[in-house]
C-alpha positions as a Markdown table, in Angstrom:
| # | Residue | x | y | z |
|---|---|---|---|---|
| 1 | Ser | 0.0 | 0.0 | 0.0 |
| 2 | Ile | 1.0 | 3.6 | -0.5 |
| 3 | Glu | 2.7 | 5.2 | 2.5 |
| 4 | Ala | 1.2 | 8.3 | 4.0 |
| 5 | Cys | 2.2 | 11.7 | 2.6 |
| 6 | Leu | 2.2 | 14.1 | 5.4 |
| 7 | Cys | 2.3 | 17.8 | 4.9 |
| 8 | Arg | 2.3 | 20.8 | 7.3 |
| 9 | Ser | 1.8 | 24.3 | 6.3 |
| 10 | Ser | 4.0 | 26.9 | 7.9 |
| 11 | Val | 1.4 | 29.5 | 7.0 |
| 12 | Asn | -1.3 | 28.2 | 9.3 |
| 13 | Asn | 0.7 | 25.3 | 11.0 |
| 14 | Thr | -1.9 | 22.7 | 10.1 |
| 15 | Leu | -1.0 | 19.1 | 9.7 |
| 16 | Cys | -2.7 | 17.0 | 7.0 |
| 17 | Ser | -2.2 | 13.4 | 5.9 |
| 18 | Leu | -3.2 | 11.3 | 2.9 |
| 19 | Pro | -4.9 | 8.0 | 3.6 |
| 20 | Gly | -2.7 | 5.2 | 4.8 |
| 21 | Arg | -0.7 | 6.0 | 7.9 |
| 22 | Ser | -0.8 | 8.7 | 10.5 |
| 23 | Pro | 2.0 | 9.9 | 12.8 |
| 24 | Asn | 2.2 | 8.4 | 16.2 |
| 25 | Thr | 1.2 | 11.3 | 18.5 |
| 26 | Ser | 3.0 | 9.9 | 21.5 |
| 27 | Gln | 6.3 | 9.9 | 19.7 |
| 28 | Gln | 8.5 | 13.0 | 19.5 |
| 29 | Leu | 9.6 | 14.2 | 16.1 |
| 30 | Asn | 13.3 | 14.8 | 16.1 |
| 31 | Phe | 14.5 | 17.7 | 14.0 |
| 32 | Thr | 17.1 | 15.7 | 12.2 |
| 33 | Val | 15.4 | 12.4 | 11.7 |
| 34 | Tyr | 11.6 | 12.1 | 11.5 |
| 35 | Arg | 10.4 | 8.7 | 12.6 |
| 36 | Met | 6.8 | 7.5 | 12.5 |
| 37 | Ser | 5.2 | 4.2 | 13.2 |
| 38 | Gly | 2.4 | 2.8 | 11.1 |
| 39 | Asp | -0.2 | 0.1 | 11.5 |
| 40 | Asp | 2.4 | -2.6 | 11.2 |
| 41 | Asn | 4.5 | -1.1 | 14.0 |
| 42 | Glu | 7.4 | -0.7 | 11.6 |
| 43 | Glu | 9.4 | 2.5 | 12.3 |
| 44 | Arg | 10.2 | 4.5 | 9.2 |
| 45 | Val | 12.6 | 7.4 | 8.6 |
| 46 | Tyr | 11.2 | 10.4 | 6.8 |
| 47 | Val | 12.7 | 13.3 | 5.0 |
| 48 | Lys | 11.1 | 16.7 | 5.1 |
| 49 | Leu | 10.6 | 18.5 | 1.8 |
| 50 | Val | 9.8 | 22.2 | 2.0 |
| 51 | Ser | 8.1 | 24.1 | -0.8 |
| 52 | Ala | 8.6 | 27.7 | -1.9 |
| 53 | Glu | 5.7 | 28.8 | 0.4 |
| 54 | Gly | 6.9 | 26.8 | 3.4 |
| 55 | His | 4.6 | 23.8 | 3.1 |
| 56 | Glu | 6.3 | 20.8 | 4.5 |
| 57 | Phe | 5.9 | 17.3 | 3.1 |
| 58 | Phe | 7.2 | 14.2 | 4.9 |
| 59 | Leu | 8.3 | 11.5 | 2.6 |
| 60 | Asp | 9.7 | 8.0 | 3.4 |
| 61 | Arg | 13.4 | 8.4 | 3.0 |
| 62 | Ala | 13.8 | 5.1 | 1.2 |
| 63 | Ile | 11.2 | 6.1 | -1.4 |
| 64 | Ala | 12.8 | 9.6 | -1.8 |
| 65 | Met | 16.3 | 8.1 | -2.4 |
| 66 | Ala | 15.1 | 5.4 | -4.7 |
| 67 | Ser | 12.9 | 7.7 | -6.8 |
| 68 | Ser | 15.0 | 10.8 | -7.4 |
| 69 | Ser | 18.7 | 10.9 | -8.0 |
| 70 | Thr | 18.8 | 14.6 | -7.1 |
| 71 | Ile | 17.3 | 13.9 | -3.7 |
| 72 | Lys | 19.6 | 10.9 | -3.2 |
| 73 | Thr | 22.6 | 13.0 | -4.0 |
| 74 | Met | 21.5 | 15.7 | -1.5 |
| 75 | Leu | 20.9 | 13.1 | 1.2 |
| 76 | Glu | 24.1 | 11.1 | 0.7 |
| 77 | Gly | 26.6 | 13.9 | 0.1 |
| 78 | Gln | 28.3 | 16.4 | 2.3 |
| 79 | Phe | 25.4 | 18.7 | 2.0 |
| 80 | Arg | 23.4 | 20.4 | 4.8 |
| 81 | Glu | 20.3 | 18.4 | 3.6 |
| 82 | Ala | 22.1 | 15.2 | 4.5 |
| 83 | Gln | 22.8 | 16.4 | 8.1 |
| 84 | Asp | 19.4 | 18.1 | 8.7 |
| 85 | Asn | 17.2 | 15.6 | 6.7 |
| 86 | Ile | 15.4 | 18.6 | 5.4 |
| 87 | Ile | 15.3 | 19.6 | 1.7 |
| 88 | Arg | 14.1 | 23.1 | 0.7 |
| 89 | Phe | 12.9 | 23.7 | -2.8 |
| 90 | Pro | 12.6 | 27.5 | -3.1 |
| 91 | Asp | 11.5 | 27.3 | -6.7 |
| 92 | Ile | 8.8 | 24.6 | -6.4 |
| 93 | Ala | 5.3 | 25.6 | -5.4 |
| 94 | Gly | 3.5 | 23.6 | -2.7 |
| 95 | Tyr | 0.8 | 22.3 | -5.1 |
| 96 | Ile | 3.5 | 21.1 | -7.5 |
| 97 | Leu | 5.6 | 19.5 | -4.7 |
| 98 | Glu | 2.5 | 17.7 | -3.5 |
| 99 | Arg | 2.0 | 16.1 | -6.9 |
| 100 | Val | 5.7 | 15.2 | -7.1 |
| 101 | Val | 5.4 | 13.4 | -3.8 |
| 102 | Arg | 2.3 | 11.6 | -4.9 |
| 103 | Tyr | 4.2 | 10.6 | -8.1 |
| 104 | Leu | 7.2 | 9.3 | -6.1 |
| 105 | His | 4.8 | 7.1 | -4.1 |
| 106 | Tyr | 3.1 | 5.9 | -7.3 |
| 107 | Lys | 6.5 | 5.1 | -8.8 |
| 108 | Ala | 7.6 | 3.2 | -5.7 |
| 109 | Gln | 4.4 | 1.2 | -5.7 |
| 110 | Tyr | 4.3 | 0.2 | -9.3 |
| 111 | Ser | 8.0 | 0.1 | -10.3 |
| 112 | Asn | 8.1 | -3.7 | -10.1 |
| 113 | Ala | 4.5 | -4.4 | -10.9 |
| 114 | Ala | 3.7 | -7.5 | -13.0 |
| 115 | Thr | 0.2 | -6.4 | -13.7 |
| 116 | Arg | -1.2 | -3.5 | -15.7 |
| 117 | Ile | -0.1 | -0.2 | -14.2 |
| 118 | Pro | -2.9 | 2.4 | -13.8 |
| 119 | Asp | -2.4 | 5.8 | -15.3 |
| 120 | Phe | -1.0 | 8.6 | -13.2 |
| 121 | Ile | -3.3 | 11.5 | -13.9 |
| 122 | Ile | -1.7 | 14.9 | -14.5 |
| 123 | Glu | -4.0 | 17.9 | -14.8 |
| 124 | Pro | -3.1 | 19.9 | -18.0 |
| 125 | Glu | -2.8 | 23.1 | -16.0 |
| 126 | Tyr | 0.1 | 21.7 | -13.9 |
| 127 | Ala | 1.9 | 19.7 | -16.7 |
| 128 | Leu | 4.5 | 22.3 | -17.5 |
| 129 | Glu | 5.5 | 23.0 | -13.9 |
| 130 | Leu | 5.5 | 19.3 | -13.1 |
| 131 | Leu | 7.8 | 18.7 | -16.1 |
| 132 | Ile | 10.2 | 21.3 | -14.9 |
| 133 | Ala | 10.2 | 19.9 | -11.3 |
| 134 | Ala | 10.6 | 16.3 | -12.6 |
| 135 | Lys | 13.5 | 17.4 | -14.7 |
| 136 | Tyr | 15.2 | 19.1 | -11.8 |
| 137 | Leu | 14.6 | 16.2 | -9.4 |
| 138 | Asp | 15.4 | 13.6 | -12.1 |
| 139 | Cys | 12.5 | 11.4 | -11.2 |
């Protein structure tokens, strides 16, 4: 199943979550490594992606590194992002970064599928911005 995509807006500090998993409220979020437990009690490490407007998206680190060579390089190298586990994208709007995160989950879910893969729907009004973001992220 698709992991939860968590986002938090720095504008109004609200937390939202896509269906799937929710953060364990009794567990502290560390500023350098975000850990959350799901229904299967398996602890996962998340990376925080921050959009131009300050919207925060929490993405499973394994999915992020497997799906984007740009993110993988940032998290493995001698960059601040590797130390903080936070990647800021000052040129990517929140509504585009949200769709990128959804695509990374889609890609992880269907990359080794033996059956027919469902279409990933892209609204025409977002196609150009998504293409630019996908080219930058190499995903």
